[in-house]
Backbone bond lengths (Angstrom), bond angles and torsions (degrees), N, CA, C in turn:
res aa  C-N    CA-C-N  psi(-1)  N-CA   C-N-CA  omega(-1)  CA-C   N-CA-C  phi
1 M - - - 1.470 - - 1.529 109.60 -
2 T 1.312 115.70 142.92 1.452 120.55 176.80 1.529 109.76 -77.11
3 T 1.322 117.08 -178.13 1.458 120.76 177.01 1.522 109.43 -52.87
4 A 1.337 117.05 128.65 1.462 121.77 -171.18 1.527 111.37 -84.45
5 L 1.309 116.86 73.95 1.458 121.72 -179.63 1.522 112.39 -66.63
6 L 1.327 116.92 -21.36 1.470 120.79 -176.60 1.524 111.26 -119.62
7 D 1.296 116.90 24.95 1.452 121.21 -176.76 1.530 111.39 -56.56
8 G 1.341 115.79 128.03 1.457 120.98 177.52 1.509 114.98 80.87
9 R 1.319 118.77 1.25 1.464 120.91 -177.33 1.526 111.03 -96.36
10 A 1.319 114.53 152.45 1.456 121.64 179.67 1.516 109.14 -112.97
11 A 1.320 115.60 134.21 1.464 120.67 -175.07 1.521 111.39 -132.08
12 I 1.311 115.09 151.78 1.461 123.31 168.07 1.517 107.36 -116.98
13 V 1.331 116.42 134.36 1.466 121.50 174.58 1.518 107.32 -127.26
14 T 1.318 117.83 120.37 1.462 121.13 178.22 1.524 109.92 -87.24
15 G 1.328 115.74 154.27 1.454 120.31 -178.49 1.517 111.90 58.41
16 A 1.342 115.65 40.75 1.467 120.21 -168.94 1.519 114.32 -101.05
17 A 1.318 118.36 11.14 1.463 119.84 -179.09 1.519 112.93 -80.17
18 Q 1.328 117.15 -13.02 1.461 119.85 -178.89 1.523 109.94 -159.15
19 G 1.311 115.53 173.07 1.456 122.26 170.82 1.514 114.98 58.14
20 I 1.325 115.89 -138.88 1.460 122.02 -176.61 1.526 110.94 -62.51
21 G 1.321 117.42 -41.07 1.456 120.11 -179.69 1.513 112.28 -61.20
22 Y 1.320 116.85 -43.00 1.461 120.88 178.40 1.524 110.45 -63.68
23 A 1.323 116.73 -42.83 1.468 120.49 179.26 1.529 110.98 -62.37
24 I 1.332 116.94 -37.74 1.464 120.02 177.90 1.527 109.93 -65.41
25 A 1.324 117.46 -47.39 1.464 120.78 178.76 1.527 110.52 -58.92
26 Q 1.315 116.60 -45.17 1.466 121.29 -179.80 1.529 111.56 -61.06
27 T 1.312 116.78 -44.92 1.462 120.56 -178.39 1.524 111.27 -70.07
28 F 1.311 116.89 -35.80 1.468 120.10 174.64 1.529 110.70 -59.55
29 V 1.326 116.35 -45.29 1.468 120.77 179.32 1.524 110.23 -60.86
30 E 1.317 116.32 -42.72 1.467 120.53 179.47 1.523 111.73 -61.23
31 H 1.323 115.95 -26.62 1.466 120.29 179.93 1.533 112.23 -98.02
32 G 1.319 116.73 15.47 1.455 120.63 169.88 1.508 117.05 99.06
33 A 1.333 118.62 0.95 1.466 120.72 -177.30 1.526 111.90 -82.85
34 R 1.309 114.86 157.47 1.460 122.51 165.71 1.531 106.09 -100.32
35 V 1.315 116.49 138.97 1.465 119.21 -169.31 1.525 111.64 -131.76
36 L 1.325 115.06 131.60 1.456 121.60 169.20 1.522 107.02 -92.99
37 V 1.327 115.95 113.73 1.460 123.39 -176.29 1.525 108.61 -91.43
38 L 1.314 117.01 114.87 1.457 120.82 -177.84 1.524 111.75 -107.33
39 D 1.312 115.28 141.05 1.463 121.96 172.76 1.520 107.30 -154.24
40 V 1.303 117.38 153.08 1.454 120.60 179.58 1.531 111.02 -65.05
41 D 1.338 117.00 -23.51 1.459 123.81 179.35 1.534 108.96 -100.04
42 A 1.319 117.53 114.64 1.465 121.85 -176.01 1.519 112.19 -60.31
43 E 1.317 117.33 -42.82 1.464 120.74 -177.58 1.530 111.38 -63.90
44 R 1.308 115.76 -41.45 1.463 119.23 179.17 1.522 111.22 -68.96
45 A 1.316 117.25 -38.84 1.465 120.79 178.35 1.522 110.47 -62.27
46 Q 1.324 116.38 -45.50 1.460 120.60 -178.92 1.521 111.54 -68.74
47 G 1.330 116.96 -37.40 1.464 120.32 177.69 1.514 112.13 -65.22
48 A 1.336 116.24 -42.53 1.465 120.01 178.40 1.525 110.82 -63.81
49 A 1.341 116.01 -43.51 1.463 119.61 179.57 1.524 111.24 -62.59
50 A 1.323 116.43 -41.92 1.465 120.02 179.97 1.523 111.42 -62.35
51 S 1.331 116.40 -36.82 1.461 120.03 -179.51 1.525 112.64 -70.73
52 L 1.338 116.45 -18.93 1.457 121.36 -178.29 1.532 112.80 -94.64
53 G 1.335 117.26 -7.34 1.455 119.98 174.63 1.514 114.32 103.67
54 D 1.321 114.70 -177.13 1.464 119.82 -170.92 1.525 114.38 -77.61
55 R 1.320 117.20 2.23 1.467 120.08 174.98 1.526 111.41 -89.40
56 C 1.338 115.99 1.04 1.470 120.71 -177.06 1.520 111.52 -120.96
57 V 1.324 114.91 149.45 1.462 122.95 173.40 1.519 106.91 -129.55
58 G 1.323 117.08 134.86 1.457 121.31 178.66 1.513 111.27 -100.14
59 L 1.316 116.86 139.78 1.461 121.39 -176.98 1.523 110.06 -147.33
60 A 1.335 116.25 137.11 1.468 120.52 173.99 1.519 109.46 -72.20
61 C 1.327 116.17 137.96 1.459 120.34 178.37 1.518 109.67 -156.43
62 D 1.317 116.11 123.65 1.461 122.11 169.42 1.520 106.18 -92.40
63 V 1.328 116.52 108.77 1.472 119.97 -173.04 1.523 113.16 -66.55
64 T 1.326 118.13 -10.27 1.468 120.29 178.10 1.526 112.29 -90.15
65 T 1.329 116.21 -3.58 1.464 121.44 -177.86 1.524 109.78 -106.23
66 P 1.330 118.16 113.63 1.472 120.13 -176.43 1.526 114.20 -52.43
67 A 1.330 117.42 -43.16 1.463 120.06 -177.80 1.520 111.60 -63.20
68 D 1.339 117.59 -38.37 1.463 121.06 178.52 1.525 111.12 -62.73
69 V 1.333 116.01 -45.06 1.464 120.70 -178.65 1.525 110.32 -66.06
70 E 1.322 116.40 -43.75 1.469 120.19 178.83 1.523 111.36 -64.59
71 D 1.333 116.63 -38.37 1.470 120.47 177.83 1.529 111.01 -64.83
72 A 1.333 116.70 -36.64 1.467 120.25 179.19 1.522 111.00 -65.01
73 V 1.320 116.39 -42.75 1.468 120.11 177.78 1.525 110.10 -63.17
74 A 1.332 116.72 -43.24 1.464 120.74 178.53 1.529 111.02 -62.52
75 R 1.330 116.15 -38.09 1.473 120.08 179.09 1.529 110.51 -65.52
76 A 1.315 117.20 -40.74 1.469 120.32 178.55 1.530 110.54 -61.53
77 I 1.326 116.42 -42.64 1.463 120.58 178.99 1.525 109.98 -64.56
78 A 1.328 116.31 -42.51 1.469 120.58 -178.46 1.522 111.65 -66.13
79 D 1.333 116.85 -42.71 1.464 120.72 -175.75 1.521 113.34 -82.80
80 F 1.336 116.45 -36.09 1.464 120.26 -171.41 1.532 113.72 -111.70
81 G 1.318 117.04 -17.76 1.450 120.36 178.44 1.511 115.39 89.28
82 S 1.330 117.70 -7.89 1.463 121.29 178.87 1.527 108.49 -163.53
83 L 1.315 115.47 173.31 1.465 121.87 170.67 1.515 106.81 -136.73
84 D 1.318 116.05 109.33 1.457 121.39 -174.64 1.524 113.48 -104.61
85 V 1.329 116.64 -25.85 1.466 121.48 -177.10 1.528 108.76 -140.38
86 Y 1.328 116.11 134.96 1.465 120.72 175.24 1.525 107.77 -130.85
87 V 1.323 116.85 120.79 1.461 121.69 -179.63 1.520 109.98 -110.05
88 N 1.326 116.41 114.31 1.467 122.88 176.13 1.527 108.76 -86.66
89 N 1.328 116.02 90.09 1.459 120.90 -175.62 1.531 113.53 -110.25
90 A 1.311 118.49 -22.46 1.466 121.27 -173.82 1.524 111.18 -57.41
91 G 1.321 115.61 138.49 1.460 119.55 179.88 1.515 112.09 -164.40
92 I 1.321 115.57 162.82 1.458 122.46 176.69 1.517 109.15 -137.56
93 T 1.314 116.31 164.66 1.469 121.73 170.70 1.525 109.26 -126.03
94 R 1.299 115.24 147.89 1.472 123.10 173.31 1.528 105.84 -142.92
95 D 1.330 116.20 70.35 1.460 121.29 -171.71 1.529 112.36 -74.21
96 A 1.315 114.84 140.56 1.468 122.15 174.73 1.518 107.76 -174.02
97 S 1.305 115.65 158.17 1.465 119.56 175.37 1.525 109.48 -68.17
98 L 1.333 115.45 163.37 1.463 119.48 176.43 1.524 111.54 -54.25
99 K 1.328 115.53 -38.37 1.465 120.42 -177.22 1.523 111.73 -66.04
100 K 1.346 116.05 -35.30 1.463 120.19 -173.06 1.520 114.63 -102.01
101 M 1.333 118.08 -16.30 1.469 119.91 -177.46 1.527 110.27 -68.13
102 T 1.337 115.76 132.85 1.456 120.00 177.80 1.529 109.89 -87.38
103 V 1.305 115.46 159.39 1.466 120.49 175.56 1.526 109.63 -60.99
104 E 1.326 115.98 -36.91 1.464 120.18 -179.83 1.527 111.36 -63.23
105 D 1.338 117.38 -40.30 1.460 120.39 178.87 1.526 111.46 -71.17
106 F 1.313 117.25 -34.94 1.461 120.00 174.71 1.528 109.88 -62.91
107 D 1.325 115.93 -49.93 1.461 120.51 -177.28 1.529 112.06 -63.62
108 A 1.325 117.33 -38.36 1.471 120.62 -178.11 1.515 111.10 -61.12
109 V 1.329 116.25 -44.95 1.469 120.24 -178.76 1.521 110.78 -68.63
110 M 1.312 117.16 -43.95 1.455 120.32 179.01 1.528 111.23 -62.54
111 T 1.329 116.23 -39.21 1.461 120.06 -177.53 1.525 111.96 -67.40
112 V 1.330 117.08 -47.22 1.468 119.52 -179.12 1.528 110.60 -64.15
113 H 1.326 116.81 -47.48 1.463 119.41 -174.19 1.531 112.96 -76.44
114 L 1.299 117.70 -49.17 1.466 119.64 -174.85 1.533 112.77 -84.75
115 R 1.321 117.43 -53.91 1.467 119.18 176.95 1.528 110.31 -61.81
116 G 1.339 116.43 -43.92 1.465 119.84 -179.10 1.518 112.51 -61.41
117 T 1.319 116.55 -43.86 1.466 119.92 178.63 1.515 110.89 -67.08
118 W 1.320 116.98 -43.27 1.474 120.37 179.81 1.522 111.36 -61.06
119 L 1.323 116.87 -43.06 1.469 119.73 178.48 1.524 110.92 -62.77
120 G 1.338 116.95 -39.46 1.461 120.60 177.99 1.511 112.35 -65.33
121 V 1.325 116.20 -44.94 1.471 120.42 178.36 1.525 109.61 -60.81
122 R 1.311 116.99 -45.57 1.468 121.28 -177.44 1.524 111.66 -62.71
123 A 1.345 116.71 -47.11 1.466 120.05 -177.38 1.523 111.77 -68.43
124 A 1.330 116.74 -41.14 1.462 120.17 178.82 1.521 110.73 -65.87
125 A 1.328 116.62 -41.83 1.460 120.95 -178.13 1.521 111.71 -63.06
126 E 1.324 116.80 -33.28 1.467 120.45 179.81 1.522 110.92 -57.61
127 V 1.327 116.41 -40.40 1.462 121.73 179.47 1.525 110.98 -80.26
128 M 1.316 115.53 -45.08 1.465 119.95 -173.69 1.522 113.27 -67.32
129 R 1.327 116.80 -32.48 1.468 119.62 175.75 1.521 111.26 -58.81
130 E 1.337 115.93 -42.13 1.465 120.18 -179.35 1.527 111.05 -68.99
131 Q 1.324 116.00 -34.45 1.477 120.39 178.42 1.523 112.38 -74.40
132 R 1.336 115.00 -21.06 1.472 121.99 -173.14 1.530 110.75 65.54
133 S 1.313 116.96 28.79 1.468 120.11 178.10 1.521 109.39 -165.16
134 G 1.318 115.54 157.77 1.459 120.76 175.93 1.512 111.76 148.09
135 S 1.324 115.10 157.03 1.463 121.82 179.06 1.520 109.32 -128.62
136 I 1.325 116.02 123.44 1.465 122.58 175.61 1.520 107.32 -109.34
137 I 1.328 115.63 130.29 1.465 121.09 -176.79 1.531 108.43 -123.37
138 N 1.316 116.46 121.23 1.459 122.09 -178.95 1.520 110.36 -106.54
139 M 1.333 115.60 136.97 1.459 120.26 -178.10 1.523 110.25 -95.05
140 S 1.328 115.47 109.81 1.455 121.50 173.53 1.532 107.48 -98.27
141 S 1.305 117.35 -147.20 1.465 122.32 179.88 1.517 108.44 -167.90
142 L 1.317 116.41 152.62 1.462 119.08 173.19 1.522 111.22 -62.95
143 S 1.340 117.10 -18.74 1.468 119.92 173.39 1.523 110.89 -62.28
144 G 1.328 116.24 -27.62 1.451 120.52 177.80 1.508 113.05 -79.68
145 K 1.318 117.08 -10.05 1.466 121.58 176.80 1.519 111.23 -95.22
146 S 1.334 116.22 -41.70 1.463 119.55 -174.21 1.520 113.77 -109.69
147 G 1.329 117.33 -23.98 1.461 120.20 -173.23 1.506 111.26 80.28
148 N 1.328 116.66 138.38 1.460 122.05 177.10 1.521 109.93 -122.09
149 P 1.328 118.37 135.68 1.468 119.53 174.55 1.523 110.04 -56.87
150 G 1.299 116.74 138.60 1.455 120.82 -179.67 1.514 113.51 82.69
151 Q 1.337 116.42 3.65 1.463 119.73 -178.38 1.536 111.42 -133.00
152 T 1.312 116.83 44.45 1.470 117.95 179.00 1.522 110.86 -61.55
153 N 1.323 117.20 -34.19 1.461 120.53 178.17 1.530 111.00 -71.15
154 Y 1.330 116.81 -52.13 1.469 122.33 -176.66 1.530 111.52 -64.61
155 S 1.326 116.98 -45.13 1.466 120.77 -179.71 1.525 111.03 -62.74
156 A 1.335 116.62 -41.45 1.462 120.24 178.67 1.527 111.03 -64.99
157 A 1.331 116.35 -42.47 1.462 120.21 -179.97 1.526 111.17 -64.31
158 K 1.320 116.72 -42.96 1.464 119.74 -177.71 1.533 111.51 -70.89
159 A 1.322 117.18 -31.45 1.471 119.97 173.08 1.519 109.97 -67.93
160 G 1.321 116.63 -40.06 1.455 120.83 178.87 1.515 112.91 -62.08
161 I 1.320 116.80 -33.14 1.466 120.62 178.43 1.525 110.87 -62.94
162 I 1.330 117.18 -32.57 1.474 119.57 177.97 1.528 110.05 -66.85
163 G 1.323 117.01 -45.74 1.454 119.89 178.03 1.519 111.41 -61.73
164 M 1.322 116.97 -41.82 1.455 121.61 178.24 1.526 111.16 -62.33
165 T 1.322 116.14 -42.85 1.464 121.53 179.79 1.519 110.98 -59.13
166 K 1.317 116.62 -46.87 1.466 120.43 -177.37 1.525 111.74 -68.05
167 A 1.331 116.71 -39.76 1.462 120.07 178.72 1.531 110.79 -65.23
168 A 1.330 116.08 -44.78 1.464 120.21 179.45 1.521 110.98 -65.59
169 A 1.332 116.52 -38.82 1.468 120.18 178.88 1.520 110.92 -59.51
170 K 1.325 116.76 -40.69 1.471 120.44 179.66 1.529 111.17 -68.92
171 E 1.319 117.20 -36.21 1.462 120.13 179.09 1.529 112.64 -69.40
172 L 1.322 116.49 -35.48 1.460 120.19 -168.12 1.523 114.96 -102.61
173 A 1.325 117.57 -8.82 1.473 120.22 -174.47 1.521 112.28 -57.78
174 H 1.331 117.43 -42.30 1.466 119.15 -176.89 1.521 113.14 -73.89
175 H 1.337 116.15 -6.68 1.461 121.10 173.88 1.531 111.58 -94.37
176 G 1.331 117.36 1.29 1.457 120.54 -178.71 1.514 114.12 83.27
177 V 1.331 117.06 12.81 1.461 122.15 -178.59 1.523 109.75 -105.75
178 R 1.321 116.29 127.45 1.463 121.44 -179.38 1.529 110.21 -102.34
179 V 1.330 115.98 141.82 1.470 121.69 178.68 1.522 107.99 -131.71
180 N 1.314 116.45 117.59 1.457 121.82 -178.85 1.527 110.18 -133.06
181 A 1.316 116.54 170.03 1.463 120.94 -178.41 1.520 110.84 -134.07
182 I 1.329 114.55 156.20 1.457 122.78 175.01 1.527 107.69 -120.59
183 Q 1.330 116.13 136.56 1.464 121.39 175.05 1.529 109.40 -116.11
184 P 1.331 118.01 92.36 1.468 119.31 175.44 1.522 111.00 -71.20
185 G 1.320 114.24 153.22 1.457 120.60 171.75 1.516 109.71 -99.18
186 L 1.325 116.59 -132.29 1.468 121.45 179.55 1.530 108.73 -78.74
187 I 1.318 116.62 109.45 1.459 122.97 -177.92 1.529 108.66 -118.11
188 R 1.326 116.75 140.08 1.463 120.30 179.91 1.526 110.71 -73.95
189 T 1.301 115.52 102.39 1.460 122.13 175.42 1.529 107.26 -134.93
190 A 1.325 115.79 174.07 1.464 119.46 178.41 1.526 110.63 -58.03
191 M 1.324 116.71 -35.42 1.460 121.03 -178.19 1.528 111.65 -66.63
192 T 1.347 116.94 -47.74 1.459 118.70 -177.13 1.525 111.78 -75.39
193 E 1.330 117.39 -30.54 1.457 119.22 -179.71 1.523 112.43 -74.55
194 A 1.329 116.19 -9.24 1.458 120.26 173.30 1.529 111.97 -82.48
195 M 1.333 116.35 -7.12 1.461 120.60 177.70 1.518 110.34 -67.77
196 P 1.327 119.12 150.94 1.465 120.85 173.96 1.528 109.60 -55.92
197 P 1.338 118.40 137.43 1.467 121.49 -175.73 1.523 113.97 -54.37
198 D 1.336 117.34 -37.02 1.459 119.29 -178.82 1.529 111.71 -69.43
199 V 1.334 116.37 -34.54 1.467 120.72 178.04 1.526 109.86 -69.57
200 F 1.326 116.09 -42.93 1.470 120.42 179.00 1.532 110.00 -61.96
201 A 1.332 116.20 -44.11 1.468 120.60 -179.56 1.525 111.30 -63.98
202 A 1.319 117.02 -38.59 1.462 120.45 179.58 1.526 110.84 -65.44
203 R 1.314 116.58 -38.83 1.470 120.03 178.82 1.530 110.91 -69.31
204 E 1.318 116.43 -39.38 1.468 119.14 176.26 1.524 110.83 -61.00
205 A 1.321 116.72 -39.30 1.465 121.04 -177.70 1.525 112.28 -63.84
206 D 1.327 116.99 -24.81 1.465 121.43 179.68 1.526 113.11 -81.63
207 I 1.324 116.31 -7.64 1.469 120.94 -177.40 1.520 109.40 -90.62
208 P 1.336 119.24 127.06 1.463 120.13 -179.77 1.523 114.13 -53.59
209 M 1.333 118.53 -34.69 1.458 121.22 178.95 1.527 112.33 -80.37
210 K 1.339 116.63 -5.30 1.468 123.60 173.53 1.526 114.27 60.34
211 R 1.316 116.38 32.35 1.462 119.50 175.01 1.525 109.15 -158.95
212 A 1.330 114.49 157.59 1.459 119.75 171.89 1.525 109.05 -77.56
213 G 1.309 116.14 158.08 1.450 120.73 177.32 1.517 111.43 -86.92
214 E 1.316 115.67 167.11 1.453 122.40 176.33 1.530 109.01 -106.39
215 P 1.334 117.93 150.68 1.467 120.43 179.35 1.528 113.63 -52.40
216 R 1.322 117.86 -36.33 1.464 120.43 -178.75 1.530 111.87 -67.55
217 E 1.318 117.14 -21.73 1.463 119.23 177.42 1.530 110.77 -74.50
218 V 1.313 117.17 -30.15 1.463 120.98 171.87 1.528 109.00 -72.91
219 A 1.326 115.58 -39.44 1.468 120.32 179.43 1.523 111.47 -60.47
220 G 1.323 117.44 -34.09 1.457 120.68 178.30 1.524 111.59 -61.24
221 A 1.331 115.97 -40.60 1.468 120.24 177.27 1.527 110.45 -65.84
222 A 1.333 116.34 -37.12 1.461 120.33 179.06 1.528 111.14 -65.70
223 V 1.327 117.36 -41.11 1.463 120.38 176.91 1.527 110.48 -61.00
224 F 1.307 116.48 -42.90 1.467 120.94 178.23 1.526 110.67 -58.35
225 L 1.335 117.13 -48.32 1.463 120.72 -177.91 1.533 112.17 -70.07
226 A 1.327 116.39 -26.60 1.462 120.30 179.28 1.523 112.34 -79.43
227 S 1.315 117.00 -22.53 1.464 121.67 -172.06 1.522 112.21 -96.58
228 D 1.338 114.79 174.66 1.461 120.73 177.83 1.524 112.95 -71.28
229 L 1.318 117.41 -8.81 1.468 119.64 176.89 1.530 110.84 -62.36
230 S 1.318 116.77 -24.44 1.474 121.00 -179.20 1.528 110.97 -111.48
231 S 1.320 117.33 29.92 1.463 122.00 -171.61 1.527 114.19 -61.69
232 Y 1.327 118.64 -20.96 1.467 121.01 179.62 1.532 110.77 -109.64
233 M 1.324 116.46 28.93 1.459 121.37 178.94 1.523 110.12 -121.67
234 T 1.315 116.47 126.43 1.452 121.35 169.71 1.525 108.34 -151.41
235 G 1.324 115.74 148.23 1.468 120.32 -175.46 1.513 113.25 73.47
236 A 1.328 116.98 12.61 1.477 121.35 -176.98 1.527 110.50 -89.12
237 V 1.321 115.05 156.07 1.463 121.73 177.52 1.528 107.72 -126.59
238 L 1.309 117.22 114.76 1.464 121.64 -179.64 1.531 109.29 -98.26
239 E 1.327 116.32 122.81 1.462 120.73 176.74 1.526 109.09 -89.42
240 V 1.318 115.73 128.78 1.458 121.91 177.14 1.528 105.77 -122.09
241 G 1.351 114.44 80.24 1.460 117.82 -170.73 1.510 115.07 -142.83
242 G 1.336 117.48 18.42 1.460 119.52 176.57 1.513 113.74 66.00
243 G 1.336 117.25 19.99 1.455 121.39 179.27 1.515 114.84 93.64
244 R 1.335 116.31 -1.10 1.460 119.47 178.44 1.518 109.94 -64.99
245 L 1.313 116.54 135.64 1.465 125.64 177.21 1.515 114.01 69.26
246 M 1.332 118.69 19.52 1.461 118.18 177.02 1.521 109.83 -80.26
C-alpha cells in the first residue's frame, strides 16, 4: 500500500465501474479508504468492487433518482460508519451537432450531470454538515471551459458543474465541508478510444505534453482533494489536461 492519505475514511464514488471512476476508487483503496462503488448497473458495480478487494462494496445507483442517492449515502453510513468523501463522477455523452441533437439527448446529458451531481452534493452535505467535516469532489471537464463542437449539451452541463461547485462551497464552508471540482482533458478511456484515430491524434497534438492522460492521473487529483493535503481548499477547480487550454 502507498502512503495512507485516506486511512480510515469512507468514500462514495459514482460511475465507478469503469474508466476514471474505477481508477479513483482503486486509488482511494490504495490510500486506505473504504469505498462504496456505485454504477447504474448492479452487476458491474459489484464486479468492480469485488476486483478492488474487501474494502469495497458495490451498489446499483441511478444518480438522477433521489431515493437511490439517499440510499447509497445511508448504505455507506451503515457499512462504514461515516461518509468522508463523495465523488460525483457519473456521466454520459450524447454527442451531435445543434442541427441533429434531439431535445431528449440534450435533457439526458443535463439530467445525469447536473441533477445527478446536485443530488449527490445535497445528500453528502446532509451527513457531512453534522460531522463538521467532509470533502465533495465534482467531475467537470475542460469541455466545460472551452466548449466542444457537437457537445452543446455536455459542455453546458460541465460548465454548470463549476458554478454548482462554487455555490455549494460557499454554502458549506462554515460547516467544515469542502467542495471542489476536477476538469480532466483528453483521458484514455473507453469513450475517448472509440474516437476515430485521426481525431484522437489531432487532439493529442494540441496538448503541450503531447499525450493523452491516464485515468489514474485524474485519480491522483481526486486523492489530493479528498485528503488533508487540500485542507484549505474549497471552490477550487483543478485542471488535469496536460496543459491544454492554459
